[in-house]
Steps between C-alpha positions, in 0.01 A plus 500: 500500500381489139147360526375613841345844536639767731151567635428229756213249497310414819291183465237380747528137607184289501362164392598561136872530581549363851753224429875558517538387140243748373650782705843418357351524150359844580839612630661400170231700317578816698333504844706693756270497805230255608199639689316304768149640546408451866133570424476144368611171651624406845835491680573145392444590135708818530784303659488252214519789252816637664655153485410466132657840423817396685513181295455702180787725609720193541394356164569821308780656700304827496435681828150627427329710763186418702225756566248416772183703439301559819122500456444812711154633591325369190125527559288221356135404493383219722303207364179582312155363581477408132823469302533642237278804541383700199482873569329746266528876496243647737481192726509564875756309704607510866832456676423353841710420805590141576616208289179338373263676260144379541361629171636526145509881506723509810881510491755444775867590509823367651566851636256520790506881558402571137135585571599740780761678286295544182333833429208596280612552137810281540572292193559127557685311226462124483681229302805715413277791400272315260196574716422828676263588783414833663405534867161669526420451868627357828379358828702362791507151349487543123594721207239529227639520148379535144668315214654748255685253275366147513635158413568156643618497861666208677593444861847593628559755225684822580341811650643851449367826642684774306565813702376359830745506791456156650672411827628160388858445623780473244578148622295250691636207702525282189704765316739542793543123525562473127750786506692339785501167316626671182792651690583159645505356147756769404291623208617817330181707486174535695226716352232671709157529341266799526761736646349830612774668705881479530463394864358168380818432303712582803288267714564211261871581489518487879349152491717341232823699480603530863860619495490598134519151353202323355274533196457826312151649538299572185211747534199407286328816381132414463312738729387857440652602835842377384496745210454787746833426674675316218847649541509428873399137439762451227771649721405263783492191277783307331298464181156563351233303317236667284215262586256603232225251588370663815645840410279503190200443726597743775539785250323566173630250248585772248740654753700181547746543206607848610537389861710205381735737321514725806588211732768364266654845444513583872643157588776550244576849626537364852707203384253226602428194280145503366284211378196542273243229569154362421349370175808572291438194281157411636370330185785247522311325777332315215690597183853449376516852360422830674282775363666794328380728778677281759824510302476879492429505874819309580703711256372827648589387852855436377516835320381670820801350676357213706765273649272198473168378366297238682301200382222391738239245393677463166763281665318396819188343349521571127509235232827627349739627771813437291357682200406797720857536631648451153270761346570752774875453460474554123293817545759631744794425269329663203395807698838549661668481158281788381603751767602815314766598754687220675595722793214607726576685821259379767592630844514874564394485864715238679386434854834390644798729438749263668582314177578794272837356393353159424207656314725718285751225415244227430265713294790664320629155404219469248604817317865394495401156375317656207799713405734197517247267336528274803266202491422477871539665838583275795419628849628310803213544744530465878155664517220567252571874485769514232311277257176690557670831423610347169147366441352847550705641213325278239800516268460156334860398562472140629582511871614196697482530878742259669432420864601232746162540672207297368267745676644795306492311172134410549408851617636640172256283305259796488754761384465605136786395273704327771627144448561372855777239520620303801877478559667327797668752730849358455475551122420872521690593816759717321557664163711219350247235601217707356685536168557125490136430581379730221745343255372152585134595443514762223475274195347187654225657714449859385527463121784751471773463238877516514605864465179642651545773757339473843478772765556380856370708792618413853582666830862570585668359812514853642124560455319174561131545430560784253530391137779738402713290260420459131723273292488412129563131424538325167369146457793271413 
């Protein structure tokens, strides 16, 4: 409670941190959710990663969440006739159909309809936007391009066509298989890449959630089309990721910061957790210390109100994964301590009006706790709703969410400021048992002191499912 930030840390698992022991170390340093990137590796490797995370959970006693990140319709170059290929401004290059380029100035693509769907004057961004081509002519079998911004090109690098409406499906067979596998593994979150429309989110939900159970769906905002129907996508999703890598290629890079703020602000208004991702501590791939600009980037994401920040290659393949997590946690703690107003209202447009009592009681508990100088709020959670309402208030009162469901505990791993805590059902089945459970953990597990006040929020026997009781306890 004292040394772990309220903003959550998502860390990508890879060769640099794949063992259970290393994952346990990262948990102790502040990781709340581990991301499995389905764009890399195979099913056997992904299964081994889930097993390692489960072992790390057992070693630490911390129910961290798991986020399975579907690859989505990522378009990549095929193999090159000569790899690498040096492109200079003014060079002529061709995208051709098929899988095998015959000459060095020919390029192929994993997305077969690309040539048919390109138009003259379309911009083609290669290698995460480092190289840029412009289409200057077309035939039935090839698209002729001129190099606008040159550089070194390698096979299998990413291809983006900003502004073009490509017909690639939101999920291919591999994505659907991976999503089904993720649900079978009982992971907490599945993220959908390159979302363009809310219907794509609903399609994924129908695959993995069935009767309402199953992983929460995170919409990755990284396409220009997604910005055109942003509110509808956020409403359809259970959470949002600002995926700045491809987003910064799909739109002009100078527009990315403002769009990031817009996405975070709208997600908060609609009460959906939001993750800021990509290159947050990029230089820590090879260095123990980040650049000052990276520190400011993380801090600004926190000040904007992000629920979580994500580490990608920094933990997956970087030389210093533990240092990256430690640095991010320290930046978060320092930034959170500097908030000028510890109470920040976040949700003015709730989607679901059925929990008005719970919302009012839980969010009001923070204000009461401040007036009574209470050291913590404890919410007994039979669903994630009550704790998330408290998270949305951003009031800095430490909030412990007790639940007898491991699934609920792990699903709260992405909620800002919430400390999820597992409690056996028989120990929190009634008010007296709950009081005894809190008394047994207050000083030994939660670093509270004798005489500290704690606010307890539960539902009454007459209104199960509605958190309508608020009780003040004193640690004895």
